[in-house]
TORRO-938613 format. One record per residue (C-alpha): residue number from 1; chain; x, z, y. Coordinates in steps of 0.1 Angstrom, whole numbers. Layout:
<drenfis>
+-----+------+-------+-------+-------+
! pos ! unit !  east !    up ! north !
+-----+------+-------+-------+-------+
! NUM !    A !     X !     Z !     Y !
...
+-----+------+-------+-------+-------+
</drenfis>
This chain:
<drenfis>
+-----+------+-------+-------+-------+
! pos ! unit !  east !    up ! north !
+-----+------+-------+-------+-------+
!   1 !    A !     0 !     0 !     0 !
!   2 !    A !    14 !   -11 !    33 !
!   3 !    A !    23 !    14 !    60 !
!   4 !    A !    -5 !    16 !    87 !
!   5 !    A !     0 !     7 !   123 !
!   6 !    A !   -20 !    37 !   134 !
!   7 !    A !   -45 !    62 !   121 !
!   8 !    A !   -82 !    63 !   130 !
!   9 !    A !   -99 !    96 !   125 !
!  10 !    A !  -137 !    95 !   122 !
!  11 !    A !  -162 !   123 !   118 !
!  12 !    A !  -190 !   114 !    94 !
!  13 !    A !  -224 !   130 !   100 !
!  14 !    A !  -241 !   114 !   131 !
!  15 !    A !  -209 !    96 !   139 !
!  16 !    A !  -206 !    72 !   110 !
!  17 !    A !  -239 !    78 !    93 !
!  18 !    A !  -272 !    87 !   108 !
!  19 !    A !  -281 !   118 !    87 !
!  20 !    A !  -267 !   153 !    81 !
!  21 !    A !  -254 !   146 !    46 !
!  22 !    A !  -248 !   181 !    33 !
!  23 !    A !  -285 !   192 !    37 !
!  24 !    A !  -298 !   158 !    25 !
!  25 !    A !  -277 !   158 !    -6 !
!  26 !    A !  -283 !   194 !   -14 !
!  27 !    A !  -321 !   187 !   -16 !
!  28 !    A !  -315 !   155 !   -35 !
!  29 !    A !  -294 !   172 !   -61 !
!  30 !    A !  -314 !   204 !   -65 !
!  31 !    A !  -347 !   187 !   -66 !
!  32 !    A !  -334 !   161 !   -91 !
!  33 !    A !  -319 !   188 !  -113 !
!  34 !    A !  -345 !   216 !  -109 !
!  35 !    A !  -376 !   200 !   -96 !
!  36 !    A !  -399 !   218 !   -71 !
!  37 !    A !  -380 !   251 !   -73 !
!  38 !    A !  -347 !   233 !   -64 !
!  39 !    A !  -364 !   216 !   -34 !
!  40 !    A !  -377 !   250 !   -23 !
!  41 !    A !  -342 !   265 !   -25 !
!  42 !    A !  -327 !   236 !    -5 !
!  43 !    A !  -354 !   239 !    22 !
!  44 !    A !  -350 !   276 !    26 !
!  45 !    A !  -312 !   274 !    29 !
!  46 !    A !  -315 !   247 !    56 !
!  47 !    A !  -341 !   268 !    76 !
!  48 !    A !  -319 !   299 !    73 !
!  49 !    A !  -288 !   281 !    85 !
!  50 !    A !  -306 !   264 !   114 !
!  51 !    A !  -319 !   298 !   125 !
!  52 !    A !  -286 !   315 !   122 !
!  53 !    A !  -266 !   289 !   141 !
!  54 !    A !  -293 !   290 !   168 !
!  55 !    A !  -287 !   328 !   169 !
!  56 !    A !  -250 !   324 !   174 !
!  57 !    A !  -235 !   323 !   139 !
!  58 !    A !  -205 !   300 !   140 !
!  59 !    A !  -206 !   266 !   124 !
!  60 !    A !  -176 !   276 !   103 !
!  61 !    A !  -195 !   306 !    88 !
!  62 !    A !  -226 !   285 !    83 !
!  63 !    A !  -205 !   260 !    64 !
!  64 !    A !  -192 !   287 !    41 !
!  65 !    A !  -228 !   299 !    34 !
!  66 !    A !  -238 !   263 !    26 !
!  67 !    A !  -211 !   260 !     0 !
!  68 !    A !  -222 !   292 !   -18 !
!  69 !    A !  -253 !   272 !   -28 !
!  70 !    A !  -231 !   252 !   -52 !
!  71 !    A !  -220 !   283 !   -72 !
!  72 !    A !  -224 !   276 !  -109 !
!  73 !    A !  -230 !   239 !  -106 !
!  74 !    A !  -210 !   216 !  -129 !
!  75 !    A !  -184 !   197 !  -108 !
!  76 !    A !  -189 !   165 !  -129 !
!  77 !    A !  -226 !   166 !  -124 !
!  78 !    A !  -223 !   171 !   -86 !
!  79 !    A !  -199 !   142 !   -83 !
!  80 !    A !  -221 !   119 !  -104 !
!  81 !    A !  -252 !   128 !   -83 !
!  82 !    A !  -231 !   123 !   -51 !
!  83 !    A !  -225 !    86 !   -61 !
!  84 !    A !  -262 !    83 !   -70 !
!  85 !    A !  -273 !    96 !   -36 !
!  86 !    A !  -250 !    73 !   -18 !
!  87 !    A !  -261 !    43 !   -39 !
!  88 !    A !  -297 !    50 !   -30 !
!  89 !    A !  -290 !    57 !     7 !
!  90 !    A !  -270 !    24 !    10 !
!  91 !    A !  -303 !     5 !     5 !
!  92 !    A !  -316 !    20 !    38 !
!  93 !    A !  -310 !    -2 !    68 !
!  94 !    A !  -306 !    28 !    90 !
!  95 !    A !  -279 !    47 !    70 !
!  96 !    A !  -248 !    36 !    90 !
!  97 !    A !  -243 !    38 !   128 !
!  98 !    A !  -236 !     2 !   133 !
!  99 !    A !  -213 !     5 !   163 !
! 100 !    A !  -190 !    29 !   145 !
! 101 !    A !  -189 !     9 !   113 !
! 102 !    A !  -180 !   -23 !   133 !
! 103 !    A !  -152 !    -4 !   150 !
! 104 !    A !  -138 !     9 !   118 !
! 105 !    A !  -138 !   -26 !   102 !
! 106 !    A !  -120 !   -39 !   133 !
! 107 !    A !   -94 !   -11 !   132 !
! 108 !    A !   -87 !   -19 !    95 !
! 109 !    A !   -84 !   -56 !   102 !
! 110 !    A !   -58 !   -47 !   129 !
! 111 !    A !   -37 !   -27 !   104 !
! 112 !    A !   -49 !     8 !   110 !
! 113 !    A !   -58 !    34 !    83 !
! 114 !    A !   -92 !    49 !    85 !
! 115 !    A !   -94 !    86 !    79 !
! 116 !    A !  -128 !   104 !    73 !
! 117 !    A !  -127 !   140 !    87 !
! 118 !    A !  -158 !   161 !    77 !
! 119 !    A !  -172 !   194 !    68 !
! 120 !    A !  -194 !   177 !    43 !
! 121 !    A !  -192 !   179 !     5 !
! 122 !    A !  -164 !   160 !   -12 !
! 123 !    A !  -188 !   145 !   -38 !
! 124 !    A !  -203 !   124 !   -11 !
! 125 !    A !  -172 !   117 !    10 !
! 126 !    A !  -151 !   102 !   -18 !
! 127 !    A !  -176 !    73 !   -26 !
! 128 !    A !  -183 !    69 !    11 !
! 129 !    A !  -146 !    64 !    18 !
! 130 !    A !  -145 !    37 !    -9 !
! 131 !    A !  -175 !    20 !     7 !
! 132 !    A !  -160 !    19 !    42 !
! 133 !    A !  -124 !    13 !    32 !
! 134 !    A !  -111 !    47 !    44 !
! 135 !    A !   -76 !    55 !    31 !
! 136 !    A !   -78 !    93 !    35 !
! 137 !    A !  -105 !   119 !    33 !
! 138 !    A !   -99 !   152 !    51 !
! 139 !    A !  -126 !   177 !    40 !
! 140 !    A !  -134 !   210 !    24 !
! 141 !    A !  -119 !   219 !    -9 !
! 142 !    A !  -143 !   235 !   -33 !
! 143 !    A !  -130 !   261 !   -57 !
! 144 !    A !  -136 !   257 !   -94 !
! 145 !    A !  -137 !   280 !  -124 !
! 146 !    A !  -134 !   258 !  -154 !
! 147 !    A !  -159 !   231 !  -150 !
! 148 !    A !  -181 !   247 !  -124 !
! 149 !    A !  -179 !   254 !   -87 !
! 150 !    A !  -176 !   290 !   -77 !
! 151 !    A !  -193 !   286 !   -43 !
! 152 !    A !  -161 !   294 !   -24 !
! 153 !    A !  -138 !   272 !    -4 !
! 154 !    A !  -100 !   268 !    -9 !
! 155 !    A !   -88 !   272 !    27 !
! 156 !    A !  -108 !   270 !    59 !
! 157 !    A !  -139 !   248 !    65 !
! 158 !    A !  -131 !   215 !    81 !
! 159 !    A !  -150 !   221 !   112 !
! 160 !    A !  -138 !   228 !   148 !
! 161 !    A !  -103 !   240 !   147 !
! 162 !    A !  -102 !   233 !   110 !
! 163 !    A !  -104 !   196 !   119 !
! 164 !    A !   -74 !   199 !   143 !
! 165 !    A !   -54 !   215 !   115 !
! 166 !    A !   -60 !   188 !    89 !
! 167 !    A !   -54 !   160 !   114 !
! 168 !    A !   -21 !   175 !   124 !
! 169 !    A !   -11 !   178 !    88 !
! 170 !    A !   -18 !   142 !    81 !
! 171 !    A !    -1 !   130 !   113 !
! 172 !    A !    30 !   149 !   101 !
! 173 !    A !    30 !   127 !    70 !
! 174 !    A !    34 !    96 !    93 !
! 175 !    A !    62 !   106 !   117 !
! 176 !    A !    66 !    69 !   127 !
! 177 !    A !    31 !    68 !   141 !
! 178 !    A !    26 !    80 !   177 !
! 179 !    A !    -6 !   101 !   179 !
! 180 !    A !   -11 !    86 !   214 !
! 181 !    A !   -17 !    52 !   196 !
! 182 !    A !   -43 !    68 !   173 !
! 183 !    A !   -81 !    68 !   177 !
! 184 !    A !  -107 !    95 !   171 !
! 185 !    A !  -145 !    92 !   168 !
! 186 !    A !  -169 !   122 !   170 !
! 187 !    A !  -204 !   131 !   181 !
! 188 !    A !  -204 !   169 !   186 !
! 189 !    A !  -184 !   194 !   207 !
! 190 !    A !  -170 !   208 !   174 !
! 191 !    A !  -151 !   175 !   171 !
! 192 !    A !  -132 !   181 !   203 !
! 193 !    A !  -102 !   198 !   186 !
! 194 !    A !   -97 !   167 !   164 !
! 195 !    A !  -100 !   143 !   193 !
! 196 !    A !   -75 !   161 !   214 !
! 197 !    A !   -48 !   153 !   189 !
! 198 !    A !   -51 !   115 !   195 !
! 199 !    A !   -47 !    92 !   225 !
! 200 !    A !   -79 !    72 !   222 !
! 201 !    A !  -112 !    93 !   221 !
! 202 !    A !  -146 !    79 !   214 !
! 203 !    A !  -178 !   100 !   219 !
! 204 !    A !  -206 !    86 !   197 !
! 205 !    A !  -241 !    92 !   211 !
! 206 !    A !  -256 !    88 !   246 !
! 207 !    A !  -264 !   125 !   250 !
! 208 !    A !  -234 !   139 !   233 !
! 209 !    A !  -221 !   172 !   246 !
! 210 !    A !  -187 !   159 !   235 !
! 211 !    A !  -189 !   130 !   260 !
! 212 !    A !  -196 !   155 !   288 !
! 213 !    A !  -166 !   176 !   277 !
! 214 !    A !  -143 !   146 !   276 !
! 215 !    A !  -145 !   127 !   309 !
! 216 !    A !  -120 !   102 !   297 !
! 217 !    A !  -137 !    95 !   264 !
! 218 !    A !  -152 !    61 !   257 !
! 219 !    A !  -189 !    63 !   250 !
! 220 !    A !  -204 !    45 !   220 !
! 221 !    A !  -242 !    41 !   217 !
! 222 !    A !  -255 !    53 !   183 !
! 223 !    A !  -275 !    22 !   172 !
! 224 !    A !  -283 !    24 !   135 !
! 225 !    A !  -280 !    -4 !   109 !
! 226 !    A !  -253 !   -23 !    91 !
+-----+------+-------+-------+-------+
</drenfis>
């Protein structure tokens, strides 16, 4: 594999795709495996986390709570269902944010390596990376005990400052690439630490708080479609 000209770091949920994939996939998986009871569990967890974040719980802590829902689930099953979920969602015309997808295709054609950076679940991100041609995925690492997930993370959630950490680690593996030549795409203020590590910053979404925080950021409208 050839050495890339630059790195392009891209958030996933509501930057590259139109949905919040962790919640959507949790319901898809639990309902598919456990029926109505699974759907109820997924719905209750989403309501709880929405309420807690509105009350001031950090996104990092909410992310940890989310991953506890995967305790005891077989890793191979989760990964298989992740590919199934993506396969079904790819049939929807509104799955990708078209402007971002076009930009990533252009970056790759110009010799850049696309890097997905997300707090979402690895079972989704791996096949998504294959679909969009991303070379690297920087995301949470889920602890396993034998064949099942424990519900804990190995290391910090890849949100906020966690994104800055993993971006710096990858940049260190490419000492010949100047971060000032690299690009970053995000939609939320929690993406700010990641974007501050690169020279070209793009805020996706017309009403993004990120765009307000970064006066020098390019704005990219969030039109859906492929």
